[in-house]
C-alpha positions in Angstrom: -112.1 110.6 113.2 -109.8 111.7 116.2 -106.4 110.5 117.3 -108.5 108.1 120.0 -110.6 106.5 118.0 -108.3 105.6 115.4 -107.3 102.2 117.3 -110.7 101.4 118.2 -111.2 101.8 114.3 -108.7 99.6 113.6 -109.3 97.1 116.1 -113.1 96.8 114.6 -112.0 96.7 111.2 -109.0 93.5 111.8 -112.1 92.2 113.9 -114.4 92.4 111.0 -111.5 90.7 108.5 -111.0 88.1 111.1 -114.5 87.1 111.3 -114.7 86.6 107.5 -111.6 84.7 107.2 -113.4 82.7 109.9 -116.0 82.1 107.9 -114.2 81.7 104.7 -112.7 79.1 106.3 -115.7 77.2 107.7 -117.4 77.3 104.0 -114.1 75.8 102.6 -114.0 73.1 105.6 -117.4 72.2 104.7 -116.9 71.9 101.1 -113.8 69.5 101.9 -115.7 67.2 104.2 -118.7 66.9 101.7 -116.2 66.3 98.8 -115.4 63.0 100.4 -118.7 61.9 99.6 -119.2 63.1 95.9 -118.4 61.2 92.6 -118.6 61.7 89.0 -121.2 59.7 86.8 -120.7 59.4 83.2 -124.0 58.0 82.0 -124.7 60.0 78.9 -123.2 61.3 76.1 -120.7 64.5 76.3 -121.9 66.2 79.9 -121.0 64.3 83.3 -123.1 64.4 86.2 -122.9 64.2 90.1 -123.6 61.3 92.5 -123.3 61.3 96.4 -122.1 58.2 98.6 -125.0 57.2 100.7 -125.1 54.8 103.4 -128.2 52.4 103.0 -128.1 49.9 105.9 -125.1 48.0 105.6 -123.9 48.7 102.5 -122.5 52.5 100.6 -124.4 53.2 97.3 -124.6 56.2 95.1 -127.6 58.1 94.7 -127.7 60.6 91.8 -130.3 62.2 89.7 -132.6 60.1 87.2 -132.4 62.5 84.1 -128.5 62.3 84.0 -128.5 58.2 83.6 -128.9 58.2 79.8 -127.3 54.8 79.6 -128.2 51.6 81.8 -125.2 49.8 81.3 -121.6 50.6 81.4 -122.0 53.4 84.0 -118.4 54.6 84.6 -117.6 56.7 88.0 -114.8 58.6 89.2 -114.2 58.4 93.0 -113.0 61.2 95.3 -109.6 60.0 95.3 -109.6 60.7 91.3 -110.0 56.5 90.3 -112.6 55.3 88.0 -114.7 52.3 88.6 -118.1 51.1 87.2 -121.2 51.0 88.4 -124.3 49.2 87.9 -128.3 51.1 88.0 -129.9 49.2 91.1 -133.2 51.0 90.2 -134.5 54.5 89.3 -137.7 56.8 90.2 -138.1 59.2 87.3 -141.4 61.0 88.9 -139.2 61.9 91.6 -135.9 62.4 89.6 -134.1 59.9 91.6 -131.6 56.7 90.9 -129.3 54.2 93.3 -126.2 52.8 91.9 -124.1 50.3 93.0 -120.3 49.9 92.5 -119.4 46.7 90.3 -115.4 47.0 91.1 -113.0 48.3 93.9 -113.5 50.0 96.8 -114.4 53.8 97.3 -110.7 54.5 97.8 -108.9 56.3 101.0 -110.7 59.1 102.1 -113.7 58.5 100.7 -117.1 58.2 102.7 -120.8 58.3 102.8 -121.8 61.7 103.7 -123.4 62.1 106.8 -126.9 63.4 106.9 -128.9 66.5 109.0 -132.6 66.4 109.1 -132.4 70.2 110.7 -132.7 72.5 107.7 -135.0 75.5 107.9 -136.0 78.4 105.8 -133.0 81.1 106.0 -130.3 78.5 106.5 -127.2 79.3 105.0 -126.4 75.8 102.5 -123.8 75.4 99.9 -124.1 73.2 96.4 -121.4 71.0 95.8 -120.8 68.8 92.6 -118.3 67.0 90.7 -119.2 67.5 87.3 -115.6 66.6 86.2 -112.4 64.7 87.6 -111.0 68.1 88.4 -112.5 68.0 91.7 -115.3 69.8 93.4 -117.6 73.0 92.3 -119.7 74.5 95.1 -122.2 77.5 94.7 -123.5 79.3 98.3 -126.8 80.8 99.2 -129.6 80.6 101.6 -132.9 78.3 101.7 -135.3 80.6 100.3 -138.2 77.9 101.0 -139.5 74.5 102.3 -142.4 73.3 100.3 -144.1 70.2 100.5 -145.5 67.8 100.8 -146.2 68.3 97.1 -146.1 66.7 94.2 -143.5 67.1 91.7 -144.3 68.0 87.7 -144.1 64.5 86.9 -146.3 63.1 89.2 -144.6 61.9 92.3 -145.9 62.7 96.0 -142.7 63.9 98.0 -142.3 65.0 101.5 -141.0 68.3 100.4 -138.7 70.2 98.1 -136.1 72.7 99.0 -135.3 75.9 97.2 -132.0 77.3 97.8 -130.8 80.5 96.2 -127.6 78.3 94.7 -126.6 78.2 91.3 -126.6 74.6 89.5 -123.9 74.6 87.4 -124.1 71.7 84.3 -123.1 68.5 86.2 -124.3 69.6 89.6 -127.6 67.4 89.6 -127.3 64.3 91.9 -124.8 66.1 94.1 -125.8 67.4 97.4 -127.1 70.1 99.0 -125.1 70.6 102.3 -124.9 72.9 105.6 -122.2 74.8 107.0 -121.0 71.7 108.2 -121.0 70.0 105.4 -124.1 67.6 106.0 -126.4 66.4 103.2 -129.7 68.2 103.6 -131.3 67.7 100.1 -130.2 65.9 96.5 -129.6 68.8 94.1 -131.8 68.5 90.5 -132.5 70.6 87.4 -135.7 68.9 86.2 -137.4 68.1 90.0 -139.2 71.3 89.4 -139.6 74.1 86.8 -136.6 75.3 89.0 -133.6 74.2 90.3 -134.2 72.3 93.7 -133.5 69.7 96.0 -135.2 66.3 97.3 -135.2 66.8 100.8 -133.3 63.9 103.0 -137.1 61.7 104.0 -137.8 61.5 100.2 -134.3 60.4 99.3 -133.9 57.9 101.9 -137.6 56.2 101.4 -137.0 56.1 97.9 -133.5 54.6 98.2 -134.9 51.8 100.5 -137.8 50.9 97.9 -135.3 50.8 94.9 -133.1 48.1 97.0 -135.7 46.5 98.0 -137.9 46.5 94.7 -135.8 47.6 91.7 -138.6 50.5 91.2 -141.4 52.4 93.3 -144.5 50.4 93.7 -147.3 52.9 93.1 -150.8 52.4 94.8 -154.1 53.2 93.3 -158.0 53.2 94.2 -159.5 52.8 90.9 -161.7 55.9 91.6 -162.1 59.2 90.2 -163.2 62.1 92.1 -164.2 65.7 92.3 -164.2 68.4 94.8 -167.2 69.6 96.0 -169.1 72.2 98.7 -169.9 70.6 102.1 -173.0 72.1 103.5 -173.3 72.3 107.3 -175.8 70.1 107.6 -174.1 67.1 105.6 -170.7 68.1 107.9 -172.6 67.6 111.2 -173.9 64.4 109.9 -170.2 63.3 109.0 -168.9 64.9 112.2 -166.4 66.8 110.8 -165.8 70.7 110.6 -164.4 70.9 106.6 -166.3 72.8 103.7 -165.4 70.8 100.9 -165.1 67.0 100.5 -164.7 64.8 97.4 -167.4 63.7 95.2 -167.1 60.0 93.8 -167.9 60.1 89.8 -166.5 56.5 88.9 -165.3 53.8 90.1 -163.6 51.3 87.8 -164.4 47.4 87.5 -162.7 44.9 90.1 -160.8 47.6 91.6 -159.8 48.3 95.4 -162.2 50.8 95.5 -165.1 48.7 94.0 -164.1 46.0 96.1 -163.9 48.2 99.4 -167.6 49.0 98.4 -167.5 52.6 97.1 -170.3 53.9 94.9 -170.8 56.6 92.4 -172.3 59.3 94.5 -170.5 58.9 97.9 -169.0 61.7 99.1 -165.7 61.0 100.9 -165.1 63.4 103.8 -161.6 61.8 105.2 -158.9 59.1 104.3 -156.9 57.7 107.2 -158.4 60.2 109.5 -157.2 63.3 107.4 -159.7 65.3 105.8 -160.5 64.5 102.1 -160.9 68.1 101.0 -159.2 68.1 97.6 -158.2 65.7 95.1 -154.4 66.7 96.2 -155.5 65.4 99.7 -156.6 61.8 98.3 -153.3 61.4 96.3 -151.3 62.5 99.6 -152.8 60.0 101.2 -152.6 56.9 98.7 -148.9 58.1 98.3 -147.7 57.2 101.8 -149.5 53.9 101.6 -147.7 51.1 100.1 -150.0 48.6 98.0 -151.3 45.8 99.9 -151.7 48.2 102.9 -155.5 49.7 104.4 -156.8 52.5 103.8 -160.1 53.7 105.8 -162.3 56.0 104.2 -165.4 57.5 106.1 -168.2 58.9 103.6 -171.6 59.7 102.9 -174.1 58.0 101.4 -177.6 59.5 100.7 -176.8 61.7 103.9 -175.8 59.3 106.3 -172.2 58.5 107.2 -170.6 55.2 106.5 -167.1 53.7 107.1 -165.1 51.3 104.4 -161.4 49.9 104.7 -160.0 49.7 101.2 -156.8 47.9 100.5 -154.5 49.7 98.2 -153.7 48.2 94.8 -150.9 48.3 92.9 -150.5 50.5 89.4 -148.9 48.5 86.7 
């Protein structure tokens, strides 16, 4: 390095340090903002968990992971300012690993607020997993969003809008806390049980499940009462049905007095579409059913004896 180059190198090194310092401050600020909305949830022996303050209409509730709620009464909450409170279980959805709690005594406390939400998350974004597993304060891990998959089914069977996989460490007690972006905004709810690996529920799923639990206290699951299997769809049958797909669903059983039977489905029918979406697999049928509430109609296009037909099924409610 020459004497002429030395000042430029020092300037570049100083600029690098300044950028790293600014980035570090941005991370710390994001954690500080998110921490105002994170509580400690004590609803199981020994290990506490995290919860997130969530704006639901005119009230603020606590969303957390279902698996951390091992007792449904005497749930203790530590608020962001360190005060103790009690909460009651509003409802739970084990298949999506989400539960909703409502504070039964006391206010949120000074500085606490429901978390700000962002729905602009993309693969490659930097994120922070923030938890409050103890009264000592927030803990955090840092990583990049590696994939966003979905819609898909959780390993417990729930149809969910998607699953966020981020390269963050979910330390013990992090479940129920938020995955946040670089502005400290909620982009997902962390769970160590949602899939076979650590993941987060996206905003759309959290919003839908919270609304359902506050309205009904449970998740209403729809059913049709029909069993199907995937079959190839020949070119001639696809032409008769007016579709371009190469697979469809063969109806193999129809339950007595089920929505399927009342709607006129018969064994041997070939379902080609449901509510305008190609029925190319059992998962496709489940996905259509998963976003249709009990009591709502599903339009089914099918082939019977090679002839195109259409019927409307009213989705039933599974007990």
